[in-house]
C-alpha positions in Angstrom: 18.8 -14.9 -3.9 19.2 -12.4 -1.2 19.8 -12.8 2.2 16.5 -11.3 3.8 19.0 -10.1 6.5 20.1 -7.7 4.3 16.6 -5.8 4.1 14.9 -3.7 6.5 12.1 -2.8 5.0 9.8 -4.8 2.7 6.9 -3.4 0.6 4.4 -5.8 -1.3 2.1 -4.7 -3.4 -1.3 -6.2 -3.5 -3.3 -7.3 -6.6 -1.9 -9.6 -8.4 1.3 -9.9 -5.4 0.3 -10.6 -2.1 -3.4 -11.6 -2.2 -4.9 -14.6 -3.5 -7.6 -15.0 -6.7 -10.5 -14.2 -3.8 -8.6 -10.2 -2.9 -7.6 -12.2 0.6 -4.5 -12.7 2.3 -4.1 -16.5 2.7 -3.1 -17.5 6.1 0.5 -18.5 4.9 0.9 -14.6 3.9 0.0 -13.5 6.6 2.4 -16.1 8.5 5.0 -15.0 6.1 4.4 -11.1 6.9 4.6 -11.7 10.6 7.4 -13.7 10.7 9.6 -11.2 8.7 7.7 -8.6 11.2 9.1 -11.0 14.0 12.4 -10.2 12.2 12.3 -6.4 13.0 11.7 -5.7 8.9 8.8 -3.0 8.5 6.7 -4.7 6.2 4.2 -2.2 4.1 1.7 -2.2 0.9 2.5 -0.3 -1.9 -0.6 -0.1 -3.7 -2.8 1.7 -6.6 -5.5 1.7 -4.3 -6.6 4.6 -2.1 -5.5 3.6 2.1 -8.8 2.0 2.9 -8.8 -0.4 1.1 -5.8 -1.7 2.4 -7.3 -2.1 6.1 -8.8 -5.1 6.9 -5.7 -6.5 5.3 -3.5 -4.9 7.7 -5.8 -6.5 10.4 -5.0 -9.8 9.4 -1.3 -9.3 10.1 1.1 -7.5 12.9 2.1 -5.1 10.3 2.0 -1.1 11.1 -0.5 1.4 9.3 2.0 2.5 7.0 0.7 2.4 3.6 2.1 3.9 0.0 -1.3 4.6 -1.9 -2.7 6.1 -5.1 0.5 4.8 -7.0 2.7 6.1 -5.0 1.0 9.5 -4.5 0.1 9.4 -0.5 2.3 8.0 2.4 -0.3 7.1 5.4 -0.5 5.8 8.9 -3.9 4.4 8.3 -4.0 3.4 11.7 -3.8 7.1 13.1 -4.1 9.0 10.1 -1.1 10.9 10.2 0.1 11.5 6.6 3.5 11.3 5.8 3.8 12.5 2.0 0.7 13.9 0.4 1.4 14.8 -3.4 -2.1 13.8 -4.7 -3.5 15.8 -7.9 -6.2 18.4 -6.4 -9.0 18.2 -7.9 -9.2 21.0 -10.1 -6.2 20.3 -11.6 -7.7 17.0 -12.7 -10.6 18.2 -13.8 -9.2 20.9 -16.2 -7.5 17.6 -17.4 -10.5 16.0 -18.1 -12.4 19.4 -19.6 -9.1 19.5 -22.0 -9.5 15.8 -22.8 -13.2 16.3 -23.8 -12.3 19.0 -26.1 -9.3 17.0 -27.9 -7.4 19.8 -27.2 
């Protein structure tokens, strides 16, 4: 089992991992997250969701606003809106891909 001291950053998936069956952070998970933060660990979500879907979960803990979202295509500080990385596909490319799919090319 790894020693927590060797880690500076802890990224957690949301669905099926830290969220319970009701899609919420339970109190024990919040306590664990806050304990890690008190140990000076940077704790954030890495999720396939869009950033806003994580906001209420951030508010239940002492986590910073950093989120890796959109399956890794966007890293943002949701609290101040600062974009760290944005590699999402643009709308034109997505529309073109859909058009090709519909034509079965």
